[in-house]
C-alpha positions as a Markdown table, in Angstrom:
| # | Residue | x | y | z |
|---|---|---|---|---|
| 1 | Met | -78.6 | -3.8 | -64.5 |
| 2 | Arg | -79.4 | -2.6 | -61.0 |
| 3 | Gly | -76.1 | -4.7 | -59.3 |
| 4 | Leu | -73.2 | -3.1 | -61.9 |
| 5 | Phe | -75.0 | 0.2 | -61.6 |
| 6 | Phe | -75.2 | 0.8 | -57.9 |
| 7 | Lys | -72.1 | -0.8 | -58.0 |
| 8 | Val | -69.7 | 1.4 | -60.2 |
| 9 | Phe | -72.2 | 4.6 | -58.8 |
| 10 | Ile | -71.4 | 4.5 | -55.6 |
| 11 | Ile | -67.7 | 3.9 | -55.9 |
| 12 | Leu | -66.9 | 6.6 | -58.6 |
| 13 | Trp | -69.9 | 8.8 | -56.3 |
| 14 | Ile | -67.9 | 8.2 | -53.0 |
| 15 | Ala | -64.3 | 8.6 | -54.5 |
| 16 | Gln | -65.3 | 12.3 | -56.0 |
| 17 | Ser | -67.3 | 13.2 | -52.7 |
| 18 | Leu | -64.2 | 12.2 | -50.7 |
| 19 | Ile | -61.7 | 14.4 | -53.2 |
| 20 | Phe | -64.0 | 17.3 | -52.5 |
| 21 | Val | -63.6 | 17.3 | -48.9 |
| 22 | Ile | -60.0 | 16.4 | -48.4 |
| 23 | Ser | -59.5 | 19.1 | -51.7 |
| 24 | Thr | -61.2 | 21.5 | -49.1 |
| 25 | Ala | -60.0 | 20.0 | -45.9 |
| 26 | Leu | -56.4 | 21.2 | -47.6 |
| 27 | Ile | -56.9 | 24.5 | -48.6 |
| 28 | Leu | -58.2 | 25.4 | -45.2 |
| 29 | Arg | -55.7 | 23.9 | -43.3 |
| 30 | Arg | -53.1 | 25.9 | -46.1 |
| 31 | His | -55.0 | 29.4 | -44.4 |
| 32 | Phe | -55.9 | 29.1 | -41.2 |
| 33 | Asp | -52.9 | 26.6 | -40.0 |
| 34 | Arg | -50.5 | 29.3 | -40.2 |
| 35 | Pro | -50.7 | 31.3 | -36.9 |
| 36 | Asp | -47.0 | 32.5 | -36.6 |
| 37 | Val | -47.6 | 34.1 | -40.0 |
| 38 | Phe | -50.4 | 37.1 | -38.8 |
| 39 | Phe | -49.5 | 37.1 | -35.4 |
| 40 | Asp | -46.2 | 38.8 | -37.1 |
| 41 | Ala | -48.1 | 41.0 | -39.2 |
| 42 | Ile | -49.7 | 41.6 | -35.1 |
| 43 | Arg | -47.4 | 42.4 | -33.0 |
| 44 | Ser | -45.2 | 44.8 | -35.7 |
| 45 | Ser | -48.5 | 46.7 | -36.2 |
| 46 | Met | -49.2 | 46.3 | -32.1 |
| 47 | Gln | -45.3 | 48.0 | -31.7 |
| 48 | Ala | -45.9 | 51.2 | -33.9 |
| 49 | Glu | -48.8 | 51.0 | -31.9 |
| 50 | Ala | -47.1 | 51.3 | -28.9 |
| 51 | Lys | -44.5 | 53.7 | -29.2 |
| 52 | Asp | -47.1 | 56.2 | -30.5 |
| 53 | Ala | -49.0 | 55.5 | -27.2 |
| 54 | Val | -45.6 | 56.8 | -25.4 |
| 55 | Ala | -45.3 | 59.9 | -26.8 |
| 56 | Ala | -48.7 | 60.8 | -26.0 |
| 57 | Phe | -48.5 | 59.9 | -22.8 |
| 58 | Glu | -45.0 | 61.1 | -22.6 |
| 59 | Ser | -46.7 | 64.5 | -24.0 |
| 60 | Gly | -50.2 | 64.8 | -22.3 |
| 61 | Gly | -49.6 | 62.5 | -18.9 |
| 62 | Cys | -52.3 | 60.0 | -18.9 |
| 63 | Ala | -55.1 | 62.5 | -20.2 |
| 64 | Gly | -52.8 | 62.0 | -23.2 |
| 65 | Leu | -52.7 | 58.9 | -23.4 |
| 66 | His | -56.9 | 58.9 | -22.5 |
| 67 | Ser | -57.3 | 60.4 | -25.8 |
| 68 | Phe | -55.1 | 58.2 | -27.9 |
| 69 | Gly | -57.4 | 55.3 | -26.8 |
| 70 | Thr | -60.8 | 57.3 | -27.5 |
| 71 | Ala | -59.2 | 58.5 | -30.9 |
| 72 | Arg | -59.0 | 54.4 | -32.1 |
| 73 | Asn | -61.2 | 53.2 | -29.7 |
| 74 | Leu | -59.7 | 51.2 | -27.4 |
| 75 | Thr | -58.7 | 50.8 | -24.0 |
| 76 | Val | -55.1 | 51.1 | -23.5 |
| 77 | Gly | -52.5 | 51.8 | -20.3 |
| 78 | Ile | -48.9 | 52.5 | -19.2 |
| 79 | Ala | -47.0 | 50.4 | -17.2 |
| 80 | Thr | -43.7 | 51.2 | -16.2 |
| 81 | Gly | -40.5 | 48.6 | -17.5 |
| 82 | Glu | -40.6 | 46.9 | -13.6 |
| 83 | Gly | -44.6 | 46.1 | -14.4 |
| 84 | Ala | -45.7 | 48.8 | -12.7 |
| 85 | Asp | -49.1 | 50.6 | -13.6 |
| 86 | Leu | -48.8 | 54.4 | -14.2 |
| 87 | Cys | -51.4 | 54.7 | -16.4 |
| 88 | Ser | -54.8 | 52.8 | -16.8 |
| 89 | Ala | -58.2 | 53.0 | -18.2 |
| 90 | Ala | -59.1 | 49.4 | -17.5 |
| 91 | Pro | -62.4 | 49.3 | -15.5 |
| 92 | Asn | -60.5 | 47.0 | -12.8 |
| 93 | Gln | -57.0 | 47.2 | -11.3 |
| 94 | Val | -53.8 | 45.8 | -13.2 |
| 95 | Arg | -51.5 | 43.8 | -11.0 |
| 96 | Ser | -47.8 | 43.4 | -11.7 |
| 97 | Ser | -48.5 | 39.6 | -12.8 |
| 98 | Asp | -51.1 | 40.2 | -15.1 |
| 99 | Ile | -48.2 | 42.5 | -17.6 |
| 100 | Ser | -45.0 | 40.8 | -19.7 |
| 101 | Ile | -42.2 | 43.2 | -19.1 |
| 102 | His | -39.8 | 40.7 | -21.5 |
| 103 | Glu | -42.1 | 39.8 | -24.7 |
| 104 | Thr | -45.9 | 41.0 | -26.4 |
| 105 | Thr | -47.8 | 38.6 | -25.7 |
| 106 | Gly | -51.6 | 38.1 | -24.2 |
| 107 | Lys | -53.1 | 37.0 | -20.8 |
| 108 | Gln | -56.9 | 36.4 | -20.4 |
| 109 | Val | -57.7 | 38.4 | -16.8 |
| 110 | Gly | -61.3 | 37.6 | -15.4 |
| 111 | Gln | -63.2 | 39.0 | -18.0 |
| 112 | Gln | -60.6 | 40.8 | -20.1 |
| 113 | Tyr | -57.9 | 40.0 | -22.7 |
| 114 | Ile | -54.4 | 42.4 | -21.9 |
| 115 | Trp | -51.8 | 42.7 | -24.5 |
| 116 | Ser | -48.0 | 43.8 | -23.2 |
| 117 | Val | -45.7 | 45.0 | -25.7 |
| 118 | Pro | -42.4 | 46.2 | -24.3 |
| 119 | Val | -41.3 | 49.2 | -26.0 |
| 120 | Thr | -38.3 | 52.3 | -25.5 |
| 121 | Ser | -39.7 | 55.3 | -25.3 |
| 122 | Thr | -38.2 | 57.6 | -28.8 |
| 123 | Ala | -38.1 | 60.7 | -27.1 |
| 124 | Ser | -36.7 | 59.9 | -23.6 |
| 125 | Gly | -35.1 | 56.3 | -23.7 |
| 126 | Lys | -37.9 | 55.3 | -21.0 |
| 127 | Ser | -38.7 | 51.7 | -21.0 |
| 128 | Tyr | -42.3 | 51.4 | -20.8 |
| 129 | Val | -45.1 | 48.5 | -21.0 |
| 130 | Tyr | -47.6 | 49.2 | -23.3 |
| 131 | Leu | -51.0 | 47.7 | -22.1 |
| 132 | Leu | -53.7 | 47.0 | -24.3 |
| 133 | Phe | -57.3 | 46.0 | -22.8 |
| 134 | Arg | -60.3 | 43.5 | -25.0 |
| 135 | Pro | -63.1 | 41.9 | -23.5 |
| 136 | His | -63.0 | 38.1 | -23.2 |
| 137 | Val | -65.1 | 36.6 | -26.4 |
| 138 | Pro | -65.6 | 33.0 | -25.7 |
| 139 | Glu | -64.2 | 31.2 | -28.8 |
| 140 | Lys | -67.7 | 29.3 | -30.7 |
| 141 | Thr | -65.5 | 28.6 | -34.1 |
| 142 | Asn | -63.3 | 25.6 | -34.5 |
| 143 | Trp | -61.9 | 24.6 | -37.5 |
| 144 | Gly | -64.4 | 21.8 | -38.1 |
| 145 | His | -66.9 | 26.0 | -38.2 |
| 146 | Asp | -64.9 | 27.4 | -40.0 |
| 147 | Phe | -64.4 | 24.1 | -42.4 |
| 148 | Trp | -68.3 | 23.9 | -43.1 |
| 149 | His | -68.7 | 28.0 | -43.0 |
| 150 | Phe | -65.8 | 27.7 | -45.9 |
| 151 | Ser | -67.4 | 24.9 | -48.1 |
| 152 | Thr | -71.0 | 25.6 | -47.6 |
| 153 | Pro | -72.6 | 25.7 | -50.1 |
| 154 | Gln | -69.9 | 24.7 | -52.6 |
| 155 | Leu | -69.0 | 21.7 | -51.5 |
| 156 | Pro | -73.0 | 20.0 | -51.4 |
| 157 | Val | -72.8 | 21.1 | -54.4 |
| 158 | Ala | -69.9 | 20.1 | -55.8 |
| 159 | Ile | -71.0 | 17.0 | -55.0 |
| 160 | Val | -74.7 | 17.0 | -56.0 |
| 161 | Ile | -72.7 | 17.5 | -59.6 |
| 162 | Gly | -70.3 | 15.1 | -59.0 |
| 163 | Gly | -72.9 | 12.5 | -58.6 |
| 164 | Phe | -74.8 | 13.7 | -62.0 |
| 165 | Ala | -71.9 | 13.2 | -63.8 |
| 166 | Thr | -71.0 | 9.7 | -62.0 |
| 167 | Phe | -74.7 | 9.3 | -63.0 |
| 168 | Val | -74.4 | 10.2 | -66.9 |
| 169 | Leu | -70.7 | 8.3 | -67.0 |
| 170 | Val | -72.4 | 5.2 | -65.4 |
| 171 | Leu | -75.5 | 4.8 | -67.5 |
| 172 | Leu | -73.8 | 5.1 | -70.9 |
| 173 | Val | -71.1 | 2.3 | -69.5 |
| 174 | Thr | -74.0 | 0.3 | -67.8 |
| 175 | Arg | -76.7 | 0.8 | -70.8 |
| 176 | Pro | -75.0 | -1.4 | -73.4 |
| 177 | Val | -73.5 | -4.4 | -71.1 |
| 178 | Val | -77.9 | -4.7 | -70.3 |
| 179 | Arg | -78.7 | -4.4 | -74.2 |
| 180 | Leu | -76.0 | -7.3 | -74.7 |
| 181 | Arg | -76.8 | -9.6 | -71.7 |
| 182 | Thr | -80.7 | -9.4 | -73.0 |
| 183 | Ala | -79.3 | -10.4 | -76.4 |
| 184 | Ala | -77.3 | -13.1 | -75.4 |
| 185 | Arg | -80.2 | -14.1 | -73.6 |
| 186 | Glu | -82.6 | -13.9 | -76.3 |
| 187 | Leu | -79.9 | -15.7 | -78.7 |
| 188 | Ala | -79.8 | -19.0 | -76.2 |
| 189 | Gln | -83.2 | -19.3 | -76.0 |
| 190 | Gly | -83.2 | -20.0 | -79.6 |
| 191 | Lys | -84.1 | -16.9 | -81.3 |
| 192 | Leu | -81.0 | -17.0 | -83.7 |
| 193 | Ser | -82.3 | -13.7 | -85.5 |
| 194 | Thr | -81.6 | -11.2 | -82.2 |
| 195 | Arg | -78.8 | -8.9 | -82.7 |
| 196 | Val | -78.0 | -5.5 | -80.4 |
| 197 | Ala | -79.7 | -2.8 | -81.7 |
| 198 | Ala | -77.3 | 0.2 | -82.0 |
| 199 | Pro | -78.5 | 3.5 | -79.5 |
| 200 | Val | -80.5 | 5.9 | -81.3 |
| 201 | Ser | -78.6 | 8.9 | -79.5 |
| 202 | Gln | -74.8 | 8.5 | -79.3 |
| 203 | Leu | -72.2 | 11.0 | -78.1 |
| 204 | Arg | -69.8 | 11.0 | -81.2 |
| 205 | Met | -66.8 | 11.1 | -78.6 |
| 206 | Phe | -68.5 | 7.2 | -77.3 |
| 207 | Glu | -68.4 | 6.1 | -81.2 |
| 208 | Gly | -66.3 | 3.0 | -81.4 |
| 209 | Asp | -65.5 | 2.2 | -78.2 |
| 210 | Glu | -64.7 | -0.8 | -77.0 |
| 211 | Ile | -68.4 | -1.2 | -75.4 |
| 212 | Gln | -69.4 | -0.8 | -79.2 |
| 213 | Ala | -66.6 | -3.1 | -80.9 |
| 214 | Leu | -67.8 | -5.5 | -78.2 |
| 215 | Ala | -72.0 | -5.0 | -79.6 |
| 216 | His | -70.5 | -5.4 | -83.7 |
| 217 | Asp | -68.5 | -8.7 | -82.1 |
| 218 | Phe | -71.8 | -9.8 | -81.1 |
| 219 | Asn | -73.5 | -8.9 | -84.2 |
| 220 | Tyr | -71.5 | -10.8 | -85.9 |
| 221 | Met | -70.7 | -13.7 | -83.5 |
| 222 | Ala | -75.2 | -14.2 | -84.1 |
| 223 | Glu | -74.9 | -14.0 | -87.6 |
| 224 | Arg | -72.1 | -16.2 | -88.3 |
| 225 | Leu | -74.3 | -18.8 | -86.0 |
| 226 | Glu | -77.8 | -17.7 | -87.1 |
| 227 | Ser | -76.1 | -18.9 | -91.0 |
| 228 | Leu | -74.5 | -21.9 | -89.5 |
| 229 | Val | -77.8 | -23.3 | -88.0 |
| 230 | Ser | -79.7 | -22.6 | -90.5 |
| 231 | Ala | -77.0 | -24.4 | -93.5 |
| 232 | Gln | -77.6 | -27.0 | -90.8 |
| 233 | Gln | -81.4 | -27.2 | -91.3 |
| 234 | Leu | -81.6 | -26.8 | -94.7 |
| 235 | Leu | -78.5 | -29.9 | -95.2 |
| 236 | Leu | -80.7 | -31.8 | -93.2 |
| 237 | Arg | -84.0 | -31.4 | -94.4 |
| 238 | Asp | -82.3 | -32.4 | -97.8 |
| 239 | Val | -80.8 | -35.2 | -97.1 |
| 240 | Ser | -83.9 | -36.4 | -95.1 |
| 241 | His | -85.9 | -36.1 | -98.2 |
| 242 | Glu | -83.0 | -37.6 | -100.5 |
| 243 | Leu | -83.0 | -40.6 | -98.3 |
| 244 | Arg | -86.7 | -41.1 | -99.4 |
| 245 | Ser | -86.3 | -41.8 | -102.8 |
| 246 | Pro | -83.7 | -44.9 | -102.4 |
| 247 | Leu | -86.1 | -45.8 | -99.2 |
| 248 | Ala | -88.8 | -46.1 | -101.3 |
| 249 | Arg | -87.1 | -48.1 | -104.0 |
| 250 | Leu | -85.7 | -50.5 | -101.5 |
| 251 | Ala | -89.1 | -51.6 | -100.2 |
| 252 | Val | -89.9 | -52.1 | -103.6 |
| 253 | Ala | -86.9 | -53.9 | -104.1 |
| 254 | Leu | -87.2 | -55.3 | -100.3 |
| 255 | Glu | -90.9 | -56.6 | -101.8 |
| 256 | Leu | -89.2 | -58.4 | -105.5 |
| 257 | Ala | -86.9 | -60.0 | -103.6 |
| 258 | Arg | -89.5 | -61.4 | -101.0 |
| 259 | Glu | -91.0 | -63.3 | -104.1 |
| 260 | Asp | -88.7 | -65.4 | -105.1 |
| 261 | Glu | -86.9 | -65.7 | -101.6 |
| 262 | Asp | -85.7 | -68.9 | -99.7 |
| 263 | Pro | -85.8 | -70.3 | -96.2 |
| 264 | Glu | -82.3 | -69.3 | -95.6 |
| 265 | Met | -83.2 | -65.4 | -97.0 |
| 266 | Ala | -86.1 | -65.1 | -94.9 |
| 267 | Ala | -84.1 | -64.0 | -92.5 |
| 268 | His | -81.8 | -61.9 | -93.6 |
| 269 | Leu | -84.8 | -60.2 | -95.6 |
| 270 | Ser | -87.4 | -59.3 | -92.6 |
| 271 | Arg | -83.8 | -58.0 | -90.9 |
| 272 | Ile | -83.0 | -55.3 | -94.1 |
| 273 | Glu | -87.1 | -54.5 | -93.1 |
| 274 | Arg | -86.8 | -53.5 | -89.5 |
| 275 | Glu | -83.9 | -51.7 | -90.6 |
| 276 | Thr | -85.6 | -50.2 | -93.4 |
| 277 | Gln | -88.3 | -49.5 | -91.5 |
| 278 | Thr | -86.1 | -47.4 | -88.3 |
| 279 | Leu | -84.9 | -45.9 | -91.5 |
| 280 | Asn | -87.7 | -44.4 | -92.6 |
| 281 | Gln | -89.3 | -43.3 | -89.3 |
| 282 | Leu | -85.6 | -41.7 | -88.4 |
| 283 | Ile | -85.8 | -39.5 | -91.5 |
| 284 | Gly | -90.1 | -38.8 | -90.5 |
| 285 | Gln | -88.6 | -37.6 | -87.4 |
| 286 | Leu | -85.8 | -35.4 | -88.9 |
| 287 | Leu | -88.3 | -34.0 | -91.3 |
| 288 | Thr | -90.7 | -33.3 | -88.2 |
| 289 | Leu | -88.1 | -31.6 | -86.5 |
| 290 | Ser | -86.5 | -29.5 | -89.5 |
| 291 | Ser | -90.2 | -28.1 | -90.1 |
| 292 | Met | -90.8 | -27.4 | -86.0 |
| 293 | Glu | -87.6 | -25.7 | -86.0 |
| 294 | Ala | -88.9 | -23.2 | -88.8 |
| 295 | Met | -92.2 | -22.8 | -86.8 |
| 296 | Glu | -92.0 | -19.7 | -84.7 |
| 297 | Lys | -96.1 | -20.2 | -83.7 |
| 298 | Val | -98.6 | -22.3 | -84.2 |
| 299 | Thr | -102.0 | -20.7 | -85.3 |
| 300 | Asn | -104.3 | -23.5 | -85.7 |
| 301 | Phe | -105.5 | -24.4 | -82.2 |
| 302 | Glu | -108.2 | -25.7 | -81.0 |
| 303 | Pro | -109.7 | -27.6 | -77.7 |
| 304 | Phe | -109.3 | -30.6 | -76.8 |
| 305 | Ser | -109.2 | -33.0 | -74.4 |
| 306 | Leu | -105.4 | -33.7 | -72.7 |
| 307 | Asn | -106.7 | -36.7 | -71.1 |
| 308 | Lys | -108.5 | -38.6 | -73.9 |
| 309 | Leu | -104.9 | -38.1 | -75.7 |
| 310 | Ile | -103.0 | -39.9 | -73.2 |
| 311 | Glu | -106.1 | -42.8 | -73.4 |
| 312 | Asp | -106.1 | -42.8 | -76.5 |
| 313 | Met | -102.1 | -43.6 | -76.6 |
| 314 | Ile | -102.0 | -45.9 | -73.5 |
| 315 | Pro | -103.2 | -49.3 | -76.1 |
| 316 | Asp | -99.8 | -48.8 | -78.3 |
| 317 | Ala | -98.1 | -47.9 | -75.1 |
| 318 | Ala | -98.9 | -50.7 | -73.4 |
| 319 | Tyr | -98.4 | -53.3 | -76.6 |
| 320 | Glu | -94.6 | -52.0 | -76.1 |
| 321 | Ala | -93.9 | -51.7 | -72.7 |
| 322 | Arg | -94.8 | -55.9 | -72.2 |
| 323 | Gln | -92.0 | -56.7 | -75.1 |
| 324 | Arg | -89.8 | -54.8 | -72.2 |
| 325 | Gln | -91.8 | -56.9 | -69.6 |
| 326 | Ser | -93.3 | -53.8 | -68.1 |
| 327 | Ser | -96.4 | -52.4 | -67.8 |
| 328 | Val | -98.0 | -48.3 | -68.5 |
| 329 | Val | -100.3 | -46.8 | -65.9 |
| 330 | Phe | -102.0 | -43.6 | -66.3 |
| 331 | Arg | -103.4 | -41.6 | -63.3 |
| 332 | Ala | -105.7 | -38.6 | -62.9 |
| 333 | Asp | -107.9 | -36.6 | -61.1 |
| 334 | Ser | -109.3 | -33.9 | -63.5 |
| 335 | Gln | -109.7 | -33.5 | -66.5 |
| 336 | Cys | -108.0 | -31.3 | -68.7 |
| 337 | Ile | -108.5 | -29.1 | -71.5 |
| 338 | Leu | -106.5 | -27.3 | -73.5 |
| 339 | Leu | -106.4 | -24.9 | -76.1 |
| 340 | Gly | -103.5 | -26.4 | -79.4 |
| 341 | Asn | -102.6 | -28.4 | -81.8 |
| 342 | Gln | -104.0 | -31.8 | -80.7 |
| 343 | Gln | -100.9 | -33.7 | -83.5 |
| 344 | Leu | -97.7 | -31.9 | -81.9 |
| 345 | Leu | -98.4 | -32.5 | -78.4 |
| 346 | His | -99.6 | -36.2 | -79.4 |
| 347 | Arg | -96.8 | -36.5 | -81.0 |
| 348 | Ala | -95.3 | -34.6 | -78.1 |
| 349 | Val | -96.5 | -36.5 | -75.9 |
| 350 | Glu | -95.5 | -40.5 | -77.1 |
| 351 | Asn | -91.7 | -39.6 | -77.7 |
| 352 | Ile | -91.6 | -39.3 | -74.2 |
| 353 | Leu | -94.0 | -42.1 | -73.4 |
| 354 | Arg | -91.7 | -44.3 | -75.2 |
| 355 | Asn | -88.5 | -42.8 | -73.6 |
| 356 | Ala | -89.5 | -44.0 | -70.5 |
| 357 | Ile | -90.8 | -47.0 | -71.5 |
| 358 | Arg | -87.1 | -48.5 | -73.2 |
| 359 | Tyr | -85.1 | -47.2 | -70.5 |
| 360 | Thr | -87.8 | -48.8 | -67.2 |
| 361 | Ala | -85.7 | -51.1 | -65.8 |
| 362 | Ala | -87.5 | -55.1 | -66.6 |
| 363 | Gly | -91.3 | -56.0 | -64.3 |
| 364 | Thr | -91.4 | -52.3 | -63.5 |
| 365 | Glu | -94.5 | -49.7 | -64.7 |
| 366 | Val | -94.6 | -46.7 | -66.1 |
| 367 | Glu | -96.2 | -43.8 | -64.9 |
| 368 | Ile | -98.6 | -41.2 | -66.1 |
| 369 | Val | -100.0 | -38.6 | -63.3 |
| 370 | Leu | -101.6 | -35.7 | -64.3 |
| 371 | Ser | -102.9 | -32.8 | -62.5 |
| 372 | Val | -103.9 | -29.2 | -62.3 |
| 373 | Ala | -101.8 | -27.2 | -60.6 |
| 374 | Ile | -101.9 | -22.6 | -60.3 |
| 375 | Glu | -99.1 | -20.3 | -61.1 |
| 376 | Asn | -99.0 | -16.5 | -61.5 |
| 377 | Glu | -103.1 | -16.7 | -61.0 |
| 378 | Lys | -103.5 | -19.9 | -63.9 |
| 379 | Gln | -104.7 | -23.1 | -64.4 |
| 380 | Ile | -102.2 | -24.7 | -65.9 |
| 381 | Ala | -102.2 | -29.2 | -66.4 |
| 382 | Ile | -99.2 | -30.6 | -65.2 |
| 383 | Leu | -98.5 | -33.9 | -66.9 |
| 384 | Glu | -95.6 | -36.3 | -65.4 |
| 385 | Val | -94.0 | -39.8 | -67.0 |
| 386 | Asn | -91.9 | -41.6 | -64.3 |
| 387 | Asp | -89.7 | -44.7 | -65.2 |
| 388 | Arg | -88.0 | -47.2 | -62.9 |
| 389 | Gly | -84.9 | -46.4 | -64.9 |
| 390 | Pro | -81.0 | -46.2 | -64.7 |
| 391 | Gly | -81.6 | -42.2 | -63.9 |
| 392 | Ile | -79.8 | -39.3 | -65.7 |
| 393 | Pro | -76.8 | -37.9 | -64.8 |
| 394 | Asp | -77.4 | -34.7 | -63.2 |
| 395 | Ser | -75.4 | -32.9 | -65.5 |
| 396 | Glu | -76.9 | -34.0 | -68.4 |
| 397 | Leu | -80.8 | -33.1 | -67.4 |
| 398 | Glu | -80.5 | -29.8 | -69.6 |
| 399 | Ala | -78.7 | -31.2 | -72.8 |
| 400 | Ile | -80.9 | -35.2 | -73.1 |
| 401 | Phe | -83.2 | -32.0 | -75.5 |
| 402 | Leu | -80.8 | -31.7 | -77.2 |
| 403 | Pro | -81.4 | -32.9 | -80.6 |
| 404 | Phe | -79.3 | -36.2 | -81.8 |
| 405 | Tyr | -77.6 | -36.1 | -77.2 |
| 406 | Arg | -78.0 | -39.3 | -76.0 |
| 407 | Val | -76.4 | -40.4 | -72.3 |
| 408 | Asp | -75.1 | -43.7 | -73.7 |
| 409 | Leu | -72.8 | -41.7 | -75.8 |
| 410 | Ala | -71.3 | -45.5 | -77.5 |
| 411 | Arg | -74.9 | -45.9 | -78.9 |
| 412 | Ser | -75.8 | -48.6 | -77.7 |
| 413 | Pro | -78.8 | -50.8 | -79.7 |
| 414 | Asp | -79.5 | -52.1 | -76.9 |
| 415 | Thr | -80.9 | -48.2 | -75.9 |
| 416 | Gly | -82.6 | -47.9 | -78.7 |
| 417 | Gly | -83.3 | -44.5 | -79.9 |
| 418 | Ser | -82.1 | -41.7 | -82.1 |
| 419 | Gly | -81.7 | -38.6 | -79.9 |
| 420 | Val | -84.6 | -36.7 | -81.5 |
| 421 | Gly | -87.9 | -37.9 | -79.5 |
| 422 | Leu | -86.9 | -35.0 | -76.7 |
| 423 | Ala | -86.1 | -32.6 | -79.2 |
| 424 | Ile | -89.2 | -33.3 | -81.0 |
| 425 | Ala | -91.2 | -32.9 | -77.1 |
| 426 | Val | -89.6 | -30.2 | -75.9 |
| 427 | Arg | -90.3 | -28.1 | -78.8 |
| 428 | Ala | -93.7 | -28.2 | -79.3 |
| 429 | Val | -94.5 | -27.9 | -75.8 |
| 430 | Lys | -92.0 | -24.4 | -76.2 |
| 431 | Leu | -94.6 | -23.6 | -79.1 |
| 432 | His | -97.3 | -23.7 | -76.9 |
| 433 | Gly | -95.8 | -21.7 | -74.4 |
| 434 | Gly | -95.3 | -24.4 | -72.3 |
| 435 | Glu | -92.6 | -26.6 | -70.8 |
| 436 | Leu | -90.4 | -29.6 | -70.3 |
| 437 | Val | -87.8 | -30.6 | -67.2 |
| 438 | Ala | -86.7 | -33.3 | -66.6 |
| 439 | Phe | -85.1 | -34.4 | -62.5 |
| 440 | Asn | -84.3 | -37.9 | -61.1 |
| 441 | Arg | -87.1 | -39.1 | -58.5 |
| 442 | Pro | -85.7 | -39.4 | -55.0 |
| 443 | Asp | -86.3 | -43.7 | -54.8 |
| 444 | Gly | -84.8 | -44.2 | -58.5 |
| 445 | Gly | -85.5 | -43.5 | -61.9 |
| 446 | Ala | -86.1 | -40.5 | -63.6 |
| 447 | Thr | -89.2 | -38.2 | -64.3 |
| 448 | Ile | -90.5 | -35.8 | -67.2 |
| 449 | Arg | -92.7 | -32.8 | -65.8 |
| 450 | Met | -94.7 | -31.5 | -68.7 |
| 451 | Lys | -96.8 | -28.1 | -68.1 |
| 452 | Leu | -99.4 | -26.9 | -70.5 |
| 453 | Ala | -101.9 | -23.8 | -69.5 |
| 454 | Ile | -105.2 | -25.4 | -69.7 |
| 455 | Ile | -108.8 | -23.4 | -70.8 |
| 456 | Glu | -110.8 | -25.5 | -68.2 |
| 457 | Thr | -111.6 | -28.4 | -65.5 |
| 458 | Trp | -113.9 | -30.5 | -63.9 |
| 459 | Gln | -113.9 | -33.6 | -62.1 |
| 460 | Gly | -115.4 | -37.5 | -63.5 |
| 461 | Gln | -115.1 | -38.4 | -67.0 |
| 462 | Glu | -116.3 | -37.0 | -69.5 |
| 463 | Arg | -119.7 | -38.9 | -71.1 |
| 464 | Gln | -119.0 | -40.4 | -74.5 |
| 465 | Gly | -120.2 | -38.3 | -77.6 |
| 466 | Glu | -120.7 | -35.0 | -75.5 |
| 467 | Thr | -118.8 | -32.4 | -75.8 |
| 468 | Pro | -118.0 | -30.6 | -72.0 |
| 469 | Lys | -120.9 | -27.2 | -71.8 |
| 470 | Asn | -117.1 | -25.1 | -71.8 |
| 471 | Leu | -116.5 | -26.1 | -74.7 |
| 472 | Arg | -120.0 | -25.4 | -76.5 |
| 473 | Gly | -118.9 | -22.1 | -78.6 |
| 474 | Val | -115.0 | -21.8 | -78.2 |
| 475 | Lys | -113.5 | -20.1 | -80.6 |
| 476 | Thr | -110.4 | -21.6 | -82.4 |
| 477 | Ser | -107.5 | -19.7 | -84.3 |
């Protein structure tokens, strides 16, 4: 959410702020960037004022001109048409070079500003220059100051309102996307009942938009996916159950056939028996996987030793490994006590171990390593099963835990297996809140690592028939 929300919010807010700033600048330029309009009005006003000042001068002399200026709170003067000062009330003497006799203009002289306005007397027809004296004030304002003065407080308020509107708009867009992402993540984790919930409060103007349509399509997809997977699981379970009956009859028929067998048929009957047992094991695995897929959680947890669980399966695993000229080694530096379903975890570890024995090279050993680590301030048991086989392609390290998936696409009988064992293992581990991953070893072969939470550890071996102190009084659910 933060990534998409932040990007959209910042882009829209900056865009709106720039629009406000540029619009304000254009308004200022439109109003204050045309001084000729104002200067024409000032010139007309000064021309009229100059004629009144000349009339006052001709009728009353300098005293009349002074009275004219006093009445208007102005400092004024009169010069000849050639620029000679006739009557000036300015504090300093006016030089002819400071007077413009041809056009209305202004000039700074020391600490004052002199406006010169050529004018012709209406009564006598003589030419004069009307002088207007103003104290010179250094310019304290500029365009930037005008801009800030004009835009305060309107511009900051507009930016804040624009930011709030952008926040609401982006929130309306990103929140449904976040819900979609969360639902997609849960669906990918196997929670097929996940749906995108409709918002409790939704503006009517946003009903039926593209995002809501996407959420509706997602829910439809999840519903179809759940129904297809449920139908597949039901079919798998029903077929597995239905196959058990003919297999049982086939086993009976096989025993009857052995009573009348001859030496020539003995090998064929033995082969039929092996294939029947293989098929029976596969059906058992399918039923186990089907039942585990239907489980949401396991409740019959009890404390047990993970070390003892592994040690109990070592003899059978070693016997199977000898058939492939390999061996099994178990190394552990601590005793690990788990709280879980011992039967499910036994099946998971056994499937992982048999898979390693099946793929390890002849004359090598399969290594089982049990260690303890701390993750998120909790003790966890790390069980690693290492083989010396050809390894697993990096692109298929996650796919090997899918049902019926095998790296050997030809499904050669030489590699054995049906692709169900690891699927059962990963489901059993997840039901215990653990993690199962696979990776390749640098020196060859593959490792399957299991992580499970433990309730207690201690160094050394547990004495036969004695319950550790930490397990006495442990409640099971």
